[in-house]
C-alpha positions as CSV (number, residue, x, y, z in Angstrom):
1,M,-12.1,82.1,34.2
2,K,-12.5,86.0,34.4
3,R,-9.5,87.0,37.0
4,L,-10.8,88.8,40.2
5,T,-9.1,91.6,42.2
6,S,-6.4,90.8,44.2
7,G,-7.5,89.6,47.6
8,D,-10.9,88.5,46.7
9,D,-11.7,84.7,47.2
10,V,-12.5,82.3,45.0
11,F,-15.4,79.8,45.9
12,A,-17.4,76.7,44.7
13,G,-15.6,74.7,41.3
14,R,-12.8,75.5,39.1
15,G,-14.8,75.8,35.8
16,R,-17.0,78.5,34.7
17,E,-20.2,76.2,34.4
18,K,-19.4,76.0,38.3
19,R,-19.0,79.7,39.0
20,E,-22.3,80.3,37.0
21,G,-24.5,78.3,39.1
22,G,-24.4,74.6,38.0
23,G,-22.6,72.3,39.7
24,H,-21.4,73.5,43.5
25,G,-23.1,76.9,42.6
26,F,-26.3,75.6,44.0
27,V,-25.2,74.6,47.3
28,V,-23.0,78.1,47.2
29,L,-26.0,80.0,47.1
30,L,-28.1,77.7,49.8
31,A,-25.6,78.2,52.0
32,A,-24.9,81.9,51.7
33,C,-29.0,82.6,51.6
34,L,-29.5,79.8,54.6
35,G,-26.7,82.0,56.7
36,Q,-28.2,85.3,55.6
37,F,-31.7,84.1,56.5
38,L,-30.7,83.2,60.3
39,V,-29.1,86.5,60.9
40,V,-32.0,88.2,60.1
41,L,-34.6,86.2,61.3
42,D,-33.1,86.7,64.5
43,V,-33.7,90.5,64.4
44,S,-37.5,89.9,64.9
45,V,-37.9,85.9,65.6
46,V,-37.9,86.8,69.6
47,N,-40.4,89.7,69.7
48,V,-43.6,87.6,70.0
49,A,-41.6,85.3,72.6
50,L,-40.6,87.7,74.9
51,P,-43.5,87.5,77.2
52,S,-43.1,84.0,77.5
53,M,-39.3,84.7,78.1
54,R,-40.3,86.8,81.1
55,A,-42.8,84.8,82.6
56,D,-40.4,82.2,82.3
57,L,-37.1,83.7,83.7
58,G,-38.5,86.5,85.9
59,M,-37.1,89.3,84.0
60,S,-38.1,92.8,84.3
61,A,-39.3,95.2,81.1
62,P,-35.7,96.6,80.9
63,G,-34.2,93.1,81.2
64,L,-36.3,92.0,78.3
65,Q,-35.4,94.7,76.0
66,W,-31.8,93.6,76.5
67,V,-33.0,90.3,74.4
68,L,-33.2,92.5,71.8
69,N,-30.7,94.9,72.6
70,A,-27.7,92.4,73.2
71,Y,-28.1,91.3,69.8
72,T,-28.5,94.3,67.7
73,L,-25.7,96.1,69.3
74,T,-23.2,93.4,69.0
75,F,-24.5,92.6,65.3
76,A,-23.9,96.2,64.1
77,G,-21.5,97.8,66.4
78,L,-19.1,94.5,65.1
79,M,-20.5,94.1,61.2
80,L,-17.8,96.5,59.6
81,L,-15.3,94.8,61.4
82,G,-16.2,91.4,60.2
83,G,-16.1,92.4,57.0
84,R,-12.6,93.8,57.2
85,A,-12.1,90.1,59.1
86,A,-13.6,88.3,55.6
87,D,-10.9,90.2,53.5
88,L,-8.0,89.1,55.2
89,F,-9.0,85.5,56.6
90,G,-11.1,84.7,53.7
91,R,-14.5,84.6,53.0
92,K,-14.8,80.5,53.6
93,A,-13.3,80.8,57.2
94,T,-15.2,83.7,58.0
95,F,-18.4,82.4,57.3
96,L,-17.8,79.1,59.1
97,C,-16.5,80.9,62.1
98,G,-19.3,83.3,62.2
99,L,-22.1,80.7,61.6
100,G,-20.5,78.2,64.0
101,L,-20.2,80.8,67.2
102,F,-24.0,81.6,65.8
103,T,-25.3,78.0,65.9
104,V,-23.5,77.3,69.7
105,A,-24.7,80.9,70.9
106,S,-28.3,79.4,69.7
107,L,-28.1,76.6,71.6
108,A,-27.0,78.1,74.9
109,G,-29.8,80.6,74.6
110,G,-32.6,78.1,74.1
111,L,-31.2,76.5,77.2
112,A,-30.5,79.3,79.5
113,Q,-31.9,79.1,83.2
114,E,-32.0,82.7,84.2
115,G,-32.5,86.1,82.2
116,W,-28.6,86.9,82.3
117,Q,-27.4,83.8,80.7
118,L,-30.2,84.6,78.0
119,V,-28.9,88.1,77.2
120,A,-25.5,86.8,77.0
121,A,-25.9,84.0,74.6
122,R,-27.9,87.0,72.5
123,A,-24.8,89.3,72.8
124,A,-22.8,86.1,71.3
125,Q,-25.5,85.6,68.5
126,G,-24.8,89.0,67.6
127,V,-21.1,88.5,67.1
128,G,-21.5,85.4,65.2
129,A,-24.2,87.3,63.1
130,A,-21.6,90.4,62.4
131,V,-19.0,87.9,61.1
132,L,-21.3,85.7,58.9
133,S,-23.6,88.4,57.4
134,P,-20.8,90.6,55.3
135,A,-19.4,87.1,53.9
136,T,-23.1,85.7,52.7
137,L,-22.8,88.6,50.1
138,T,-19.2,88.5,49.5
139,I,-19.7,84.5,48.8
140,L,-21.9,85.4,46.0
141,T,-20.1,88.3,44.6
142,S,-16.6,85.9,44.4
143,S,-18.8,82.7,43.3
144,F,-20.8,84.2,40.3
145,P,-19.5,86.1,37.3
146,E,-21.3,89.5,36.4
147,G,-24.1,89.3,34.7
148,P,-27.6,87.5,34.6
149,A,-25.9,84.6,36.8
150,R,-24.8,86.9,39.4
151,A,-28.1,89.3,39.6
152,R,-30.2,85.8,39.9
153,A,-28.0,85.1,42.8
154,I,-27.9,88.1,44.5
155,G,-31.8,88.9,43.9
156,T,-32.3,85.5,45.8
157,W,-30.1,86.3,48.6
158,T,-32.1,89.8,49.3
159,A,-35.5,88.3,48.9
160,V,-34.5,85.6,51.9
161,G,-33.2,88.5,53.8
162,A,-36.6,90.2,53.3
163,G,-38.2,87.1,53.8
164,G,-36.3,86.5,57.4
165,G,-37.0,89.8,58.7
166,A,-40.7,89.5,57.8
167,A,-41.5,86.0,58.8
168,G,-39.8,86.6,62.3
169,G,-43.1,87.1,63.8
170,L,-44.8,84.3,62.4
171,V,-42.4,81.9,63.0
172,G,-41.8,83.2,66.5
173,G,-45.3,82.8,67.1
174,V,-45.8,78.9,65.6
175,L,-42.8,77.8,67.5
176,T,-43.5,79.6,71.1
177,D,-47.1,78.5,71.0
178,A,-46.8,74.7,69.4
179,L,-43.1,74.1,71.5
180,S,-42.0,76.8,73.7
181,W,-40.0,80.4,73.4
182,R,-36.4,78.2,73.7
183,W,-37.1,76.9,70.2
184,V,-37.5,80.4,68.5
185,L,-33.4,79.9,69.3
186,L,-32.9,76.2,69.2
187,I,-34.5,75.9,65.5
188,N,-31.3,77.7,64.8
189,V,-29.3,74.9,65.5
190,P,-30.2,72.1,63.5
191,I,-30.3,74.4,60.1
192,G,-27.0,76.3,61.4
193,A,-25.3,72.5,61.5
194,V,-26.4,71.5,58.4
195,V,-25.3,74.5,56.7
196,L,-21.9,74.5,58.2
197,V,-21.3,70.7,57.1
198,A,-22.4,72.0,53.4
199,A,-20.2,75.1,53.7
200,A,-17.2,72.9,55.0
201,L,-17.4,70.6,52.2
202,W,-18.3,72.5,48.9
203,L,-17.0,76.0,49.7
204,T,-13.3,76.4,48.3
205,E,-11.2,79.5,48.6
206,R,-7.9,80.8,47.4
207,R,-6.9,83.6,49.4
208,V,-4.2,86.4,48.3
209,R,-2.5,87.2,51.1
210,G,-2.7,91.0,51.7
211,G,-1.4,93.6,54.0
212,R,-4.7,94.8,55.6
213,R,-5.1,94.8,59.7
214,L,-8.2,94.7,61.6
215,D,-9.2,97.8,63.5
216,L,-10.1,96.1,66.7
217,P,-9.7,99.1,68.8
218,G,-12.5,100.9,66.8
219,A,-14.7,98.0,66.6
220,A,-14.1,97.8,71.0
221,L,-14.7,101.6,71.2
222,V,-18.0,101.8,69.2
223,T,-20.0,99.3,70.4
224,G,-19.1,99.7,73.8
225,G,-19.8,103.4,73.1
226,L,-23.1,102.8,71.7
227,A,-23.9,99.9,74.8
228,A,-22.8,102.2,77.3
229,L,-25.2,104.8,75.6
230,A,-28.2,102.2,75.5
231,Y,-27.6,101.0,79.2
232,G,-27.5,104.6,80.6
233,V,-31.0,105.1,79.2
234,V,-32.3,101.9,80.5
235,Q,-31.0,103.1,84.0
236,T,-32.5,106.5,83.8
237,E,-36.3,104.8,84.2
238,S,-35.2,103.1,87.7
239,V,-32.8,105.7,88.9
240,G,-33.4,109.1,87.4
241,W,-31.2,111.3,84.5
242,S,-29.9,112.9,87.4
243,S,-28.4,109.8,89.1
244,P,-24.8,108.7,88.8
245,G,-26.2,105.2,87.9
246,A,-27.2,106.9,84.5
247,L,-25.0,109.7,84.2
248,L,-21.7,107.6,84.4
249,P,-22.5,105.3,81.7
250,L,-24.1,108.0,79.6
251,G,-20.9,110.2,79.6
252,G,-19.0,107.0,79.2
253,G,-20.7,106.3,76.4
254,V,-20.0,109.6,74.9
255,L,-16.4,109.4,75.8
256,L,-15.8,106.1,74.2
257,L,-17.3,107.3,70.9
258,G,-15.1,110.6,70.6
259,C,-11.9,108.2,71.2
260,F,-13.5,106.0,68.6
261,V,-13.3,109.2,66.1
262,A,-10.2,110.2,67.4
263,V,-9.0,106.6,67.0
264,E,-10.4,106.1,63.2
265,A,-8.6,109.9,62.0
266,R,-5.2,108.1,63.1
267,V,-5.1,104.4,62.3
268,R,-3.6,103.4,59.3
269,A,-6.7,101.0,58.3
270,P,-9.4,102.4,60.2
271,L,-13.0,100.6,60.4
272,V,-14.7,103.7,59.2
273,P,-12.5,105.9,57.1
274,L,-13.9,109.5,58.0
275,R,-13.2,111.0,54.7
276,V,-16.2,109.4,53.3
277,F,-18.2,111.5,55.5
278,R,-17.0,114.0,53.2
279,F,-20.3,113.8,51.4
280,G,-23.1,115.6,52.6
281,T,-25.4,113.1,51.0
282,V,-23.6,110.3,52.4
283,S,-23.8,112.0,56.0
284,A,-27.2,113.0,55.7
285,A,-28.7,109.9,54.4
286,N,-27.0,107.8,57.1
287,A,-28.4,110.3,60.0
288,A,-31.8,109.9,58.7
289,M,-31.3,106.1,58.6
290,F,-30.5,106.2,62.3
291,I,-33.4,108.4,63.4
292,N,-35.8,106.5,61.4
293,G,-34.4,103.4,62.5
294,A,-34.5,104.5,66.3
295,A,-38.3,105.5,66.0
296,M,-39.2,102.3,64.1
297,F,-37.4,99.5,65.1
298,S,-39.2,99.2,68.3
299,M,-42.5,98.5,66.5
300,W,-42.5,95.3,66.1
301,F,-41.8,94.7,70.1
302,F,-44.5,97.0,71.4
303,I,-47.3,95.5,69.1
304,S,-46.1,92.3,70.1
305,L,-46.8,93.2,73.5
306,Y,-50.0,95.0,72.9
307,M,-51.5,92.1,71.0
308,Q,-50.5,89.6,73.9
309,N,-50.8,91.4,77.1
310,V,-53.2,93.7,76.4
311,L,-55.6,92.1,73.7
312,G,-55.1,88.7,75.4
313,F,-53.7,87.2,72.2
314,T,-51.7,83.6,72.2
315,P,-48.1,83.8,70.4
316,L,-49.5,82.2,67.4
317,Q,-52.2,84.7,66.8
318,A,-49.8,87.3,67.6
319,G,-47.5,85.9,65.1
320,L,-50.4,85.5,62.3
321,G,-51.2,89.5,63.4
322,F,-48.2,89.9,62.1
323,I,-48.8,89.3,58.5
324,P,-50.4,91.9,56.8
325,Q,-47.2,94.2,58.4
326,S,-44.7,91.9,57.0
327,L,-46.6,91.8,53.5
328,G,-46.8,95.5,53.3
329,I,-43.0,96.2,54.2
330,V,-41.6,93.6,51.4
331,L,-44.4,95.0,48.6
332,A,-43.3,98.4,49.4
333,S,-39.5,97.8,49.3
334,K,-40.4,96.1,46.0
335,L,-42.4,98.9,44.8
336,A,-40.2,101.9,45.9
337,P,-37.4,101.5,42.9
338,R,-40.2,102.0,40.5
339,L,-41.7,105.1,42.2
340,M,-38.3,106.3,42.8
341,A,-38.2,107.0,39.0
342,F,-41.1,109.0,38.7
343,T,-40.6,111.2,42.5
344,G,-36.6,111.2,43.0
345,A,-35.5,109.8,45.8
346,R,-35.5,112.0,48.3
347,N,-39.2,113.2,47.8
348,L,-40.0,109.1,48.1
349,A,-38.2,108.6,50.8
350,V,-40.1,111.7,52.7
351,V,-43.3,110.5,51.7
352,G,-42.6,107.0,53.1
353,V,-41.5,108.6,56.3
354,L,-44.7,110.5,56.9
355,V,-46.7,107.6,56.2
356,A,-44.7,105.9,58.8
357,A,-45.7,108.8,61.0
358,V,-49.2,109.0,60.6
359,G,-49.2,104.8,61.5
360,C,-47.3,106.1,64.4
361,L,-49.5,108.8,65.7
362,W,-52.5,106.4,64.7
363,Q,-51.2,103.6,67.0
364,S,-50.4,105.8,69.8
365,G,-54.4,106.1,70.3
366,M,-54.5,102.4,71.8
367,D,-56.2,101.3,74.5
368,A,-57.1,98.3,76.5
369,D,-60.7,98.7,74.6
370,G,-58.8,98.3,71.1
371,S,-59.5,95.9,68.7
372,Y,-57.2,94.0,66.1
373,P,-58.4,95.8,62.6
374,T,-58.6,99.3,64.3
375,S,-55.4,99.3,66.9
376,V,-53.2,97.0,65.3
377,L,-53.8,96.2,61.3
378,V,-54.1,99.9,60.0
379,P,-51.6,101.8,61.7
380,G,-49.3,98.8,61.2
381,V,-49.9,98.6,57.8
382,L,-49.3,102.1,57.5
383,M,-46.0,102.1,59.2
384,A,-44.6,99.1,57.7
385,V,-45.6,100.6,54.2
386,G,-44.0,103.8,55.0
387,V,-40.9,101.7,56.3
388,G,-40.2,99.8,53.1
389,L,-40.9,103.1,50.8
390,A,-38.2,105.0,53.0
391,A,-35.5,102.3,52.7
392,T,-34.9,102.0,49.4
393,P,-34.3,105.9,48.1
394,L,-32.4,106.3,51.7
395,A,-30.0,103.4,51.3
396,T,-29.5,104.9,47.3
397,L,-28.9,108.2,48.5
398,A,-26.7,107.0,51.3
399,T,-24.4,104.8,48.8
400,A,-24.6,107.5,45.7
401,G,-21.2,110.1,45.9
402,A,-18.8,107.5,47.1
403,A,-15.9,106.2,44.8
404,P,-16.6,102.7,43.8
405,E,-13.7,101.6,46.0
406,E,-15.5,102.6,49.3
407,A,-19.2,101.2,47.9
408,G,-18.6,98.2,50.3
409,L,-17.8,100.5,53.1
410,V,-20.8,103.2,52.3
411,S,-23.3,100.0,52.3
412,G,-22.1,98.9,55.5
413,L,-22.9,102.1,56.8
414,V,-26.1,101.9,56.2
415,N,-27.2,98.7,57.8
416,T,-24.6,99.9,60.9
417,S,-26.9,103.2,61.0
418,R,-30.2,101.6,61.1
419,T,-29.5,98.6,63.4
420,M,-27.8,101.0,66.0
421,G,-30.1,103.7,65.8
422,G,-32.8,101.2,66.4
423,A,-30.8,99.4,69.5
424,L,-30.6,102.9,70.7
425,G,-34.6,103.8,69.9
426,I,-35.7,100.5,71.5
427,A,-34.0,101.7,74.8
428,V,-35.2,105.4,75.3
429,L,-39.0,104.5,73.6
430,T,-38.8,101.2,76.6
431,T,-38.1,103.7,79.1
432,V,-40.4,105.9,78.2
433,A,-43.4,103.5,78.1
434,T,-42.2,102.2,81.0
435,A,-42.4,105.5,82.9
436,H,-46.1,105.8,81.7
437,G,-47.3,102.5,82.8
438,G,-45.9,100.2,80.4
439,D,-44.8,97.5,82.8
440,S,-48.0,97.3,84.7
441,S,-49.9,94.5,85.4
442,D,-53.0,96.9,84.8
443,P,-53.7,96.7,80.7
444,A,-55.3,99.7,80.3
445,E,-51.8,101.3,81.7
446,V,-50.0,99.0,79.4
447,A,-51.9,100.3,76.3
448,H,-51.1,104.1,77.7
449,G,-47.4,103.2,78.3
450,L,-47.1,101.5,74.8
451,G,-49.4,104.8,73.0
452,V,-47.1,107.4,74.5
453,S,-43.7,105.6,72.8
454,F,-45.7,105.9,69.6
455,L,-46.4,109.4,69.7
456,V,-42.5,110.1,70.8
457,S,-41.6,107.9,67.4
458,A,-44.3,109.8,65.4
459,V,-42.2,113.2,66.7
460,V,-38.9,111.4,66.0
461,L,-40.2,110.6,62.4
462,T,-41.1,114.7,62.1
463,V,-37.7,115.5,62.9
464,S,-36.3,113.1,60.4
465,V,-38.7,114.5,57.6
466,A,-37.0,118.0,58.5
467,L,-33.7,116.6,58.0
468,M,-34.5,115.2,54.8
469,L,-36.1,118.4,53.4
470,T,-33.3,120.4,54.3
471,A,-30.0,118.1,53.7
472,L,-30.8,115.9,51.3
473,P,-30.5,116.9,47.3
474,G,-33.8,117.3,45.5
475,R,-35.0,114.9,42.6
476,A,-31.9,114.3,40.9
477,T,-29.4,111.7,42.8
478,P,-25.9,112.4,42.4
479,P,-23.9,109.9,40.2
480,V,-21.3,107.5,41.9
481,R,-17.8,108.7,40.7
482,S,-16.5,106.3,38.5
483,G,-12.8,106.3,39.8
484,R,-10.7,108.9,41.5
């Protein structure tokens, strides 16, 4: 059997035939993929259920957005810490702990009787997801040897993750319409329980002790700082930008993030070694991912509100309405690697973001008399295709130029940048929409407020294009260094 680097874990059987996907290999692949599917699904599955949650629990519009933010902020803020925990405590133990917390939190959210209980449960889900998600991929790379077996396993894992994000609207709509909004969370419980039993029985590991430490202060500072910024932005809608109620959390968030940078520069085992940012491509690509996430993450949230609160769609109809967008983002993501060979990574990313900006501009014209084909379908597909075209080249650029031993770190930064940008972006854009009538009971005012938020997104994406054209390399992509 091929020896692994010191500190790696070995899963699923002792023979080469098992490591190549035979025997327990299928169970390992199934457990890892189902874990990743649940994590990605829960980013978007609640979107269609939000109006039902609001009506049942009496939540405000700013409170409703925290059903999304509580999950994404804790998920993204603790994801890098989760990866370090897997290295230190073992992939199996980390996988089981993360999935166990995620499952219990899903049960608590599904049984919530108050808005704050739902938000707290979603935050706990995010913590579980941050521990679980990094372990799912390392389970596969540790269980399958390099070559076709590992390529097939990772390909399946990638497809399942994309499918989870794309299926969120449909699954949420079906469950909300057929049962209730509670089942968009409760559905995780039986699936999580089955995967927990399978993982406990069939995953095995041999951990070599290492000297790495968990950077708990760094994780707490970055998560707390971004959460404070998001909260401060939400507060501006009710108290204004000049009020202490908004300025204090905004200032506190900036201070916490400054402390995070200072801590990362001094600790022996930082959560994010600052040296990776000396590569201009890594910094610029992550900045673009952050900006794009801020502009586009709210797309599913706002379109769901428009379809249900303005066009009068049921949750099931809204879920079905997302199918073209879901297919668009999956197909564009699959097409992007082929197009990159002809256009170059930067040029394709620019084209993708411009297409998304056109979609946002079109969507900003929504009104109370709109129809699904012209007010949702066409602009929604444009935005989805643009996001799909831009994501792969930006991820490629964000991981180029770094040393191999830092590849995992820079890959984690991509997901963190996109998710954190999305969490802060939805806080800002929801405030914009609410300030222009998005929280009204009048469909015309709701449509106007949501339209303004899409106009702001189009402007933000234009800024992203300018950043990419000036800061990213041209057609040629810098090669990844083979060593130090």
